[in-house]
N, CA, C and O atoms as a printed pandas DataFrame, in Angstrom:
     atom_number atom_name residue_name chain_id  residue_number  x_coord  y_coord  z_coord
0              1         N          MET        A               1   37.035   70.543   35.428
1              2        CA          MET        A               1   36.025   69.295   34.515
2              3         C          MET        A               1   34.658   69.691   35.161
3              4         O          MET        A               1   34.340   69.594   36.347
4              5         N          THR        A               2   33.815   70.229   33.951
5              6        CA          THR        A               2   32.554   70.675   34.503
6              7         C          THR        A               2   31.649   69.736   33.967
7              8         O          THR        A               2   30.454   69.942   34.179
8              9         N          SER        A               3   32.035   68.589   33.212
9             10        CA          SER        A               3   31.094   67.754   33.058
10            11         C          SER        A               3   30.510   66.857   34.026
11            12         O          SER        A               3   31.297   66.585   34.933
12            13         N          PRO        A               4   29.157   66.207   34.133
13            14        CA          PRO        A               4   28.973   65.363   35.355
14            15         C          PRO        A               4   29.480   63.979   35.150
15            16         O          PRO        A               4   29.236   63.106   35.983
16            17         N          HIS        A               5   30.211   63.728   34.023
17            18        CA          HIS        A               5   30.869   62.319   33.714
18            19         C          HIS        A               5   32.234   62.158   33.805
19            20         O          HIS        A               5   32.883   61.128   33.618
20            21         N          GLU        A               6   32.744   63.621   34.207
21            22        CA          GLU        A               6   34.314   63.667   34.531
22            23         C          GLU        A               6   34.864   63.355   33.138
23            24         O          GLU        A               6   35.739   62.491   33.084
24            25         N          ILE        A               7   34.435   63.997   31.902
25            26        CA          ILE        A               7   35.213   63.976   30.590
26            27         C          ILE        A               7   36.003   65.156   30.380
27            28         O          ILE        A               7   35.635   66.305   30.626
28            29         N          ASP        A               8   37.281   64.747   29.838
29            30        CA          ASP        A               8   38.256   65.886   29.571
30            31         C          ASP        A               8   37.350   66.936   28.834
31            32         O          ASP        A               8   36.489   66.531   28.052
32            33         N          PRO        A               9   37.497   68.061   29.030
33            34        CA          PRO        A               9   36.869   69.338   28.353
34            35         C          PRO        A               9   37.309   69.472   26.939
35            36         O          PRO        A               9   36.582   69.942   26.064
36            37         N          ARG        A              10   38.593   69.020   26.729
37            38        CA          ARG        A              10   38.767   68.843   25.300
38            39         C          ARG        A              10   38.271   67.903   24.324
39            40         O          ARG        A              10   38.481   67.964   23.113
40            41         N          ALA        A              11   37.578   67.003   24.952
41            42        CA          ALA        A              11   37.010   65.866   24.143
42            43         C          ALA        A              11   35.494   65.842   24.301
43            44         O          ALA        A              11   34.869   64.851   23.925
44            45         N          LEU        A              12   34.861   66.921   24.857
45            46        CA          LEU        A              12   33.344   67.176   24.804
46            47         C          LEU        A              12   32.720   67.388   23.604
47            48         O          LEU        A              12   31.505   67.234   23.480
48            49         N          SER        A              13   33.540   67.774   22.583
49            50        CA          SER        A              13   32.848   67.742   21.368
50            51         C          SER        A              13   32.711   66.291   20.541
51            52         O          SER        A              13   31.946   66.085   19.599
52            53         N          ASP        A              14   33.521   65.469   21.056
53            54        CA          ASP        A              14   33.421   64.051   20.549
54            55         C          ASP        A              14   32.240   63.274   20.559
55            56         O          ASP        A              14   31.823   62.949   21.671
56            57         N          PRO        A              15   31.576   62.885   19.502
57            58        CA          PRO        A              15   30.474   62.191   19.568
58            59         C          PRO        A              15   30.476   60.964   20.376
59            60         O          PRO        A              15   29.413   60.618   20.893
60            61         N          ARG        A              16   31.451   60.320   20.534
61            62        CA          ARG        A              16   31.534   59.273   21.213
62            63         C          ARG        A              16   31.446   59.334   22.765
63            64         O          ARG        A              16   31.394   58.331   23.477
64            65         N          ASN        A              17   31.433   60.692   23.239
65            66        CA          ASN        A              17   31.409   60.894   24.692
66            67         C          ASN        A              17   30.010   61.548   24.956
67            68         O          ASN        A              17   29.851   62.560   25.638
68            69         N          VAL        A              18   29.112   60.912   24.393
69            70        CA          VAL        A              18   27.522   61.224   24.908
70            71         C          VAL        A              18   27.095   60.230   25.579
71            72         O          VAL        A              18   27.040   59.188   24.926
72            73         N          TYR        A              19   26.683   60.151   26.943
73            74        CA          TYR        A              19   26.280   59.385   27.710
74            75         C          TYR        A              19   24.616   59.852   27.938
75            76         O          TYR        A              19   24.144   60.978   27.782
76            77         N          PRO        A              20   24.069   58.879   28.264
77            78        CA          PRO        A              20   22.502   58.970   28.624
78            79         C          PRO        A              20   22.610   59.486   30.257
79            80         O          PRO        A              20   23.575   59.389   31.014
80            81         N          THR        A              21   21.251   60.071   30.514
81            82        CA          THR        A              21   21.223   60.524   31.873
82            83         C          THR        A              21   20.991   59.103   32.638
83            84         O          THR        A              21   20.876   57.981   32.143
84            85         N          ASP        A              22   20.962   59.493   33.951
85            86        CA          ASP        A              22   20.749   58.279   34.793
86            87         C          ASP        A              22   19.263   57.763   34.655
87            88         O          ASP        A              22   19.050   56.559   34.794
88            89         N          GLU        A              23   18.341   58.544   34.416
89            90        CA          GLU        A              23   16.921   58.348   34.178
90            91         C          GLU        A              23   16.851   57.314   32.926
91            92         O          GLU        A              23   16.226   56.255   32.971
92            93         N          GLN        A              24   17.595   57.781   31.789
93            94        CA          GLN        A              24   17.443   57.189   30.542
94            95         C          GLN        A              24   18.194   55.802   30.503
95            96         O          GLN        A              24   17.884   54.792   29.871
96            97         N          PHE        A              25   19.341   56.034   31.408
97            98        CA          PHE        A              25   19.979   54.563   31.464
98            99         C          PHE        A              25   19.235   53.481   32.136
99           100         O          PHE        A              25   19.125   52.343   31.679
100          101         N          TYR        A              26   18.683   53.935   33.348
101          102        CA          TYR        A              26   17.952   52.950   34.127
102          103         C          TYR        A              26   16.542   52.528   33.654
103          104         O          TYR        A              26   15.972   51.545   34.127
104          105         N          ALA        A              27   16.012   53.311   32.705
105          106        CA          ALA        A              27   14.590   53.113   32.109
106          107         C          ALA        A              27   14.920   52.187   31.036
107          108         O          ALA        A              27   13.962   51.552   30.594
108          109         N          HIS        A              28   16.006   51.979   30.545
109          110        CA          HIS        A              28   16.139   51.148   29.376
110          111         C          HIS        A              28   16.139   49.706   29.661
111          112         O          HIS        A              28   16.972   49.131   30.362
112          113         N          GLY        A              29   15.028   49.110   28.994
113          114        CA          GLY        A              29   14.513   47.741   29.126
114          115         C          GLY        A              29   13.358   47.451   30.073
115          116         O          GLY        A              29   12.759   46.376   30.092
116          117         N          ARG        A              30   13.080   48.531   30.888
117          118        CA          ARG        A              30   11.711   48.279   31.757
118          119         C          ARG        A              30   10.536   48.743   30.940
119          120         O          ARG        A              30   10.586   49.575   30.035
120          121         N          PRO        A              31    9.357   48.031   31.419
121          122        CA          PRO        A              31    8.256   48.587   31.019
122          123         C          PRO        A              31    7.838   49.905   31.329
123          124         O          PRO        A              31    8.425   50.576   32.178
124          125         N          THR        A              32    6.741   50.366   30.618
125          126        CA          THR        A              32    6.450   51.743   31.126
126          127         C          THR        A              32    5.619   51.728   32.432
127          128         O          THR        A              32    5.610   52.730   33.148
128          129         N          ASP        A              33    4.956   50.674   32.745
129          130        CA          ASP        A              33    4.257   50.560   33.789
130          131         C          ASP        A              33    4.868   49.248   34.846
131          132         O          ASP        A              33    4.270   48.172   34.862
132          133         N          PRO        A              34    6.041   49.467   35.657
133          134        CA          PRO        A              34    6.681   48.490   36.287
134          135         C          PRO        A              34    6.011   47.916   37.329
135          136         O          PRO        A              34    6.577   46.991   37.910
136          137         N          LEU        A              35    4.936   48.261   37.689
137          138        CA          LEU        A              35    4.093   47.665   38.728
138          139         C          LEU        A              35    3.295   46.532   38.044
139          140         O          LEU        A              35    2.601   46.763   37.054
140          141         N          LEU        A              36    3.423   45.138   38.666
141          142        CA          LEU        A              36    2.810   44.039   38.278
142          143         C          LEU        A              36    1.650   43.777   39.105
143          144         O          LEU        A              36    1.573   44.219   40.251
144          145         N          ALA        A              37    0.700   43.039   38.540
145          146        CA          ALA        A              37   -0.232   42.548   39.619
146          147         C          ALA        A              37    0.381   41.447   40.358
147          148         O          ALA        A              37    1.334   40.799   39.922
148          149         N          GLU        A              38   -0.227   41.234   41.568
149          150        CA          GLU        A              38    0.391   40.083   42.516
150          151         C          GLU        A              38   -0.268   38.932   42.248
151          152         O          GLU        A              38   -1.471   38.722   42.404
152          153         N          ASP        A              39    0.690   38.082   41.776
153          154        CA          ASP        A              39    0.156   36.582   41.402
154          155         C          ASP        A              39   -0.436   35.734   42.382
155          156         O          ASP        A              39   -1.343   34.934   42.149
156          157         N          ARG        A              40    0.207   35.970   43.694
157          158        CA          ARG        A              40   -0.358   35.140   44.738
158          159         C          ARG        A              40   -0.792   36.233   45.880
159          160         O          ARG        A              40    0.071   36.582   46.685
160          161         N          PRO        A              41   -1.782   36.641   45.944
161          162        CA          PRO        A              41   -2.149   37.552   46.812
162          163         C          PRO        A              41   -2.224   37.166   48.115
163          164         O          PRO        A              41   -2.727   36.079   48.400
164          165         N          ARG        A              42   -1.712   38.046   49.110
165          166        CA          ARG        A              42   -1.287   37.826   50.576
166          167         C          ARG        A              42   -3.021   38.002   51.274
167          168         O          ARG        A              42   -3.998   38.575   50.794
168          169         N          GLY        A              43   -2.873   37.331   52.424
169          170        CA          GLY        A              43   -3.954   37.651   53.367
170          171         C          GLY        A              43   -5.402   36.824   52.727
171          172         O          GLY        A              43   -5.376   35.958   51.853
172          173         N          GLY        A              44   -6.539   37.314   53.369
173          174        CA          GLY        A              44   -7.615   36.467   53.224
174          175         C          GLY        A              44   -7.797   35.275   53.843
175          176         O          GLY        A              44   -6.903   34.858   54.580
176          177         N          SER        A              45   -8.908   34.579   53.660
177          178        CA          SER        A              45   -9.076   33.438   54.271
178          179         C          SER        A              45   -9.162   32.075   53.267
179          180         O          SER        A              45   -9.769   32.209   52.204
180          181         N          PRO        A              46   -8.621   30.900   53.563
181          182        CA          PRO        A              46   -8.649   29.801   52.779
182          183         C          PRO        A              46  -10.161   29.754   51.975
183          184         O          PRO        A              46  -11.115   30.347   52.478
184          185         N          ALA        A              47  -10.287   29.104   50.863
185          186        CA          ALA        A              47  -11.601   28.863   50.495
186          187         C          ALA        A              47  -12.659   27.844   50.973
187          188         O          ALA        A              47  -13.829   27.785   50.594
188          189         N          ALA        A              48  -12.098   27.124   51.792
189          190        CA          ALA        A              48  -12.919   26.192   52.622
190          191         C          ALA        A              48  -12.040   25.903   54.106
191          192         O          ALA        A              48  -10.870   25.527   54.044
192          193         N          PRO        A              49  -12.590   26.076   55.163
193          194        CA          PRO        A              49  -12.088   25.801   56.662
194          195         C          PRO        A              49  -11.420   24.281   56.584
195          196         O          PRO        A              49  -11.882   23.344   55.933
196          197         N          LEU        A              50  -10.391   24.266   57.290
197          198        CA          LEU        A              50   -9.494   22.982   57.506
198          199         C          LEU        A              50  -10.195   22.220   58.091
199          200         O          LEU        A              50  -10.932   22.779   58.903
200          201         N          HIS        A              51  -10.319   20.828   58.010
201          202        CA          HIS        A              51  -10.885   19.871   58.858
202          203         C          HIS        A              51   -9.767   18.857   59.434
203          204         O          HIS        A              51   -9.093   18.180   58.658
204          205         N          HIS        A              52   -9.620   18.794   60.697
205          206        CA          HIS        A              52   -8.670   18.051   61.240
206          207         C          HIS        A              52   -9.362   16.874   61.714
207          208         O          HIS        A              52  -10.580   16.844   61.890
208          209         N          ARG        A              53   -8.498   15.804   61.940
209          210        CA          ARG        A              53   -8.951   14.441   62.508
210          211         C          ARG        A              53   -9.363   14.877   64.044
211          212         O          ARG        A              53   -8.846   15.822   64.640
212          213         N          GLY        A              54  -10.184   14.190   64.467
213          214        CA          GLY        A              54  -10.745   14.380   65.890
214          215         C          GLY        A              54   -9.649   13.706   66.804
215          216         O          GLY        A              54   -8.868   12.805   66.496
216          217         N          THR        A              55   -9.780   14.338   67.951
217          218        CA          THR        A              55   -8.940   13.642   68.980
218          219         C          THR        A              55   -9.046   12.155   69.187
219          220         O          THR        A              55   -8.106   11.439   69.534
220          221         N          TRP        A              56  -10.490   11.688   68.901
221          222        CA          TRP        A              56  -10.601   10.349   69.278
222          223         C          TRP        A              56   -9.955    9.520   68.314
223          224         O          TRP        A              56   -9.439    8.456   68.654
224          225         N          ALA        A              57   -9.946    9.921   67.158
225          226        CA          ALA        A              57   -8.957    9.106   66.089
226          227         C          ALA        A              57   -7.399    9.176   66.638
227          228         O          ALA        A              57   -6.761    8.123   66.622
228          229         N          THR        A              58   -6.961   10.009   66.975
229          230        CA          THR        A              58   -5.646   10.029   67.637
230          231         C          THR        A              58   -5.469    9.097   68.842
231          232         O          THR        A              58   -4.563    8.265   68.884
232          233         N          VAL        A              59   -6.367    9.266   69.819
233          234        CA          VAL        A              59   -6.217    8.320   70.888
234          235         C          VAL        A              59   -6.509    6.777   70.422
235          236         O          VAL        A              59   -5.883    5.907   71.028
236          237         N          ALA        A              60   -7.377    6.392   69.432
237          238        CA          ALA        A              60   -7.444    5.188   68.985
238          239         C          ALA        A              60   -6.215    4.743   68.368
239          240         O          ALA        A              60   -5.803    3.607   68.607
240          241         N          LEU        A              61   -5.650    5.448   67.673
241          242        CA          LEU        A              61   -4.324    5.252   66.838
242          243         C          LEU        A              61   -3.226    4.773   68.083
243          244         O          LEU        A              61   -2.855    3.601   68.144
244          245         N          VAL        A              62   -2.887    5.513   68.786
245          246        CA          VAL        A              62   -2.138    5.205   70.121
246          247         C          VAL        A              62   -2.599    4.047   70.670
247          248         O          VAL        A              62   -1.744    3.170   70.796
248          249         N          ALA        A              63   -3.787    3.769   71.060
249          250        CA          ALA        A              63   -4.266    2.903   71.955
250          251         C          ALA        A              63   -3.905    1.554   71.226
251          252         O          ALA        A              63   -3.389    0.626   71.848
252          253         N          GLY        A              64   -4.207    1.483   69.842
253          254        CA          GLY        A              64   -3.879    0.410   68.875
254          255         C          GLY        A              64   -2.455   -0.207   68.999
255          256         O          GLY        A              64   -2.190   -1.397   69.168
256          257         N          ILE        A              65   -1.495    0.953   68.868
257          258        CA          ILE        A              65   -0.222    0.543   68.814
258          259         C          ILE        A              65    0.204    0.096   70.132
259          260         O          ILE        A              65    0.984   -0.854   70.191
260          261         N          ILE        A              66   -0.250    0.716   71.304
261          262        CA          ILE        A              66    0.048    0.154   72.578
262          263         C          ILE        A              66   -0.340   -1.333   72.735
263          264         O          ILE        A              66    0.447   -2.172   73.172
264          265         N          LEU        A              67   -1.684   -1.620   72.325
265          266        CA          LEU        A              67   -2.236   -2.875   72.344
266          267         C          LEU        A              67   -1.298   -3.758   71.602
267          268         O          LEU        A              67   -0.792   -4.743   72.140
268          269         N          LEU        A              68   -1.067   -3.421   70.393
269          270        CA          LEU        A              68   -0.224   -4.274   69.535
270          271         C          LEU        A              68    1.253   -4.749   70.148
271          272         O          LEU        A              68    1.757   -5.868   70.041
272          273         N          ILE        A              69    1.746   -3.702   70.752
273          274        CA          ILE        A              69    3.107   -3.926   71.506
274          275         C          ILE        A              69    2.450   -4.923   72.473
275          276         O          ILE        A              69    2.866   -6.053   72.219
276          277         N          LEU        A              70    1.692   -4.915   73.354
277          278        CA          LEU        A              70    1.352   -5.621   74.520
278          279         C          LEU        A              70    1.015   -7.125   73.983
279          280         O          LEU        A              70    1.546   -8.093   74.527
280          281         N          VAL        A              71    0.322   -7.242   73.147
281          282        CA          VAL        A              71   -0.099   -8.264   72.295
282          283         C          VAL        A              71    1.118   -9.196   71.817
283          284         O          VAL        A              71    1.240  -10.404   72.021
284          285         N          GLY        A              72    2.002   -8.322   71.121
285          286        CA          GLY        A              72    3.393   -8.925   70.757
286          287         C          GLY        A              72    4.261   -9.586   71.920
287          288         O          GLY        A              72    4.868  -10.651   71.809
288          289         N          ILE        A              73    4.216   -8.678   73.192
289          290        CA          ILE        A              73    5.098   -9.236   74.229
290          291         C          ILE        A              73    4.219  -10.292   74.997
291          292         O          ILE        A              73    4.840  -11.039   75.753
292          293         N          ALA        A              74    2.949  -10.443   74.911
293          294        CA          ALA        A              74    2.016  -11.585   75.438
294          295         C          ALA        A              74    2.366  -12.762   74.558
295          296         O          ALA        A              74    2.677  -13.814   75.116
296          297         N          LEU        A              75    2.351  -12.703   73.439
297          298        CA          LEU        A              75    2.237  -13.951   72.627
298          299         C          LEU        A              75    3.819  -14.586   72.494
299          300         O          LEU        A              75    4.059  -15.793   72.455
300          301         N          PHE        A              76    4.756  -13.591   72.439
301          302        CA          PHE        A              76    6.039  -14.182   72.038
302          303         C          PHE        A              76    6.984  -13.616   73.504
303          304         O          PHE        A              76    7.815  -12.717   73.368
304          305         N          PRO        A              77    6.754  -14.198   74.719
305          306        CA          PRO        A              77    7.756  -13.945   75.815
306          307         C          PRO        A              77    9.114  -14.250   75.532
307          308         O          PRO        A              77    9.980  -14.065   76.387
């Protein structure tokens, strides 16, 4: 069997035994330039710097919750 597709040598002249090469087979249905532009580029910096709430806002929130619990306990013993 000298054919790369292991076809019976007696059937090599049969037109049904014509196979595309691997390059032709895998190129079918692909664009000529398969590299696409990246739609979400990685890296870089954000457009505007992130602003976090200050530590004073967190401290005030925790103090308010603790004060609310203490007032609740003092008013309803």
